[in-house]
C-alpha positions in Angstrom: 175.6 -46.5 -25.4 173.9 -49.3 -27.1 175.9 -51.8 -29.2 174.9 -51.9 -32.8 173.2 -55.0 -33.9 171.7 -56.3 -37.3 170.5 -59.6 -37.0 168.6 -61.5 -39.7 164.6 -61.7 -39.4 163.1 -65.3 -39.7 160.5 -64.5 -42.4 158.5 -67.5 -41.4 157.8 -66.0 -37.9 156.3 -63.0 -39.5 152.4 -62.5 -39.1 150.6 -63.2 -42.7 148.5 -60.5 -43.8 147.0 -63.2 -46.3 145.1 -64.8 -43.4 143.4 -61.8 -42.2 139.6 -61.9 -43.1 138.8 -59.0 -45.4 135.3 -57.3 -45.5 133.9 -57.0 -48.8 132.2 -53.7 -50.1 128.7 -53.6 -49.4 126.3 -55.7 -52.2 124.7 -52.4 -53.1 128.0 -50.7 -54.1 127.6 -53.0 -57.0 124.4 -50.8 -57.9 126.5 -47.4 -57.7 129.2 -48.8 -59.8 126.3 -50.0 -62.5 124.6 -46.5 -62.6 128.1 -44.8 -63.0 128.9 -47.4 -65.9 125.8 -46.5 -67.3 126.0 -42.8 -67.5 129.7 -43.3 -69.1 128.4 -45.4 -71.5 125.2 -43.2 -72.3 127.6 -40.4 -72.8 130.0 -42.3 -75.0 126.9 -43.9 -77.1 125.5 -39.9 -77.7 129.2 -39.2 -79.0 129.4 -42.0 -81.1 126.1 -41.0 -82.4 126.9 -37.5 -83.4 130.0 -38.7 -84.9 128.2 -41.5 -87.1 125.3 -38.5 -88.1 127.8 -35.8 -88.7 131.0 -37.4 -90.4 130.1 -39.1 -93.7 133.5 -40.8 -93.9 132.7 -43.1 -90.9 129.6 -44.1 -92.1 130.6 -47.1 -93.9 132.3 -48.3 -90.6 128.8 -48.0 -88.8 128.6 -51.6 -87.9 132.1 -52.1 -86.8 132.1 -49.2 -84.4 128.7 -50.2 -82.9 130.0 -53.9 -82.7 133.3 -52.5 -81.1 131.3 -50.5 -78.9 129.2 -53.2 -77.5 132.2 -55.4 -77.0 133.9 -52.7 -74.8 130.7 -52.1 -73.0 130.5 -55.8 -72.1 134.2 -55.9 -71.2 133.6 -53.0 -68.8 130.7 -54.6 -67.0 133.0 -57.9 -66.8 136.1 -56.3 -65.5 134.3 -53.9 -63.1 132.4 -57.0 -61.6 135.5 -59.3 -61.4 137.5 -56.1 -59.6 134.3 -55.7 -57.3 134.3 -59.2 -56.1 138.6 -59.0 -55.5 138.2 -55.7 -53.1 138.4 -56.0 -49.4 139.4 -54.2 -46.2 140.5 -54.8 -42.6 140.8 -52.6 -39.6 143.2 -54.0 -37.3 144.5 -52.7 -34.0 147.7 -51.3 -35.6 147.1 -50.9 -39.3 144.3 -51.1 -42.0 144.7 -53.5 -45.0 143.1 -52.6 -48.6 143.0 -55.3 -51.3 142.0 -54.9 -54.8 142.9 -55.6 -58.6 142.1 -58.3 -61.0 145.2 -59.1 -62.7 147.7 -57.4 -60.7 146.4 -57.6 -57.1 147.2 -54.9 -54.6 147.4 -55.1 -50.8 148.0 -52.0 -49.1 148.7 -52.0 -45.5 148.8 -48.6 -43.5 150.0 -48.6 -39.9 147.9 -46.7 -38.2 150.5 -44.3 -36.8 151.3 -43.3 -40.6 147.9 -41.7 -41.1 147.9 -37.8 -41.0 144.1 -37.4 -42.0 140.9 -39.3 -42.7 137.7 -38.0 -44.7 134.4 -39.4 -45.4 132.9 -39.0 -48.7 129.4 -39.6 -50.0 128.5 -39.2 -53.9 124.8 -38.5 -55.0 124.4 -42.2 -55.7 126.3 -43.6 -52.9 124.0 -41.5 -50.6 121.0 -43.0 -52.2 122.3 -46.4 -51.0 123.6 -45.1 -47.8 127.4 -45.8 -48.5 130.3 -43.7 -48.0 134.1 -43.8 -49.3 136.5 -43.6 -46.5 139.7 -41.6 -47.6 142.7 -42.3 -45.4 146.0 -39.9 -45.9 149.2 -40.7 -45.0 152.6 -39.5 -44.5 154.6 -40.4 -47.4 152.8 -39.5 -50.2 150.2 -40.9 -52.6 151.5 -44.6 -52.6 149.9 -45.3 -49.2 146.7 -43.1 -49.3 143.6 -45.5 -49.1 140.3 -45.0 -50.8 137.8 -47.5 -49.6 134.4 -46.9 -51.5 131.1 -49.3 -50.7 131.1 -49.0 -47.1 127.9 -48.5 -45.4 127.8 -44.8 -44.1 127.3 -45.7 -40.2 130.2 -48.1 -40.4 132.2 -45.9 -42.3 131.3 -42.9 -39.8 132.6 -45.3 -37.1 135.7 -46.2 -38.6 136.3 -42.7 -39.0 135.7 -41.7 -35.5 138.0 -44.6 -34.1 140.7 -43.6 -36.7 140.7 -40.0 -35.4 140.6 -41.1 -31.5 143.8 -43.1 -32.4 145.3 -40.2 -34.3 144.7 -38.3 -31.0 146.2 -41.0 -28.8 149.4 -41.2 -31.2 149.7 -37.5 -31.0 149.4 -37.4 -27.1 152.0 -40.1 -26.8 154.4 -38.5 -29.3 153.9 -35.2 -27.4 154.9 -36.8 -23.9 158.0 -38.5 -25.3 
């Protein structure tokens, strides 16, 4: 019987994930984001136009509404651009790292042995630019799931295949124990 121990871990000897070089989304992914934002803003401007035409009570506030709309539109572009520049991922031999966020930066590290399922999505605009979104589902709920968008489709397919091979290896090891 093994004797129970519970020693302190020297935090200075732990690997530093911050030193890992992350791969940014493909530059064409920014075009996909812009197209999606433009569609959203176009639909919003249609709704506001209908509101201003139909509702007599809001007509005196037209300039304020239009000004607010323009400020919000500019803010959306600025925030999405800043967010785009902060994203990155790295696939390592034992885990995958994904970093995102502007104000609250989030770094998620998923051990490969926690992955249960891997999916590859291609939206209509992503497909035009030959990009995909790798979705990694983990055992443990929503908090560990990763959705990494803006990966070149061939690279995303290779990553998916590699992760599926790793999953098969992990299952075989688990069965043999």
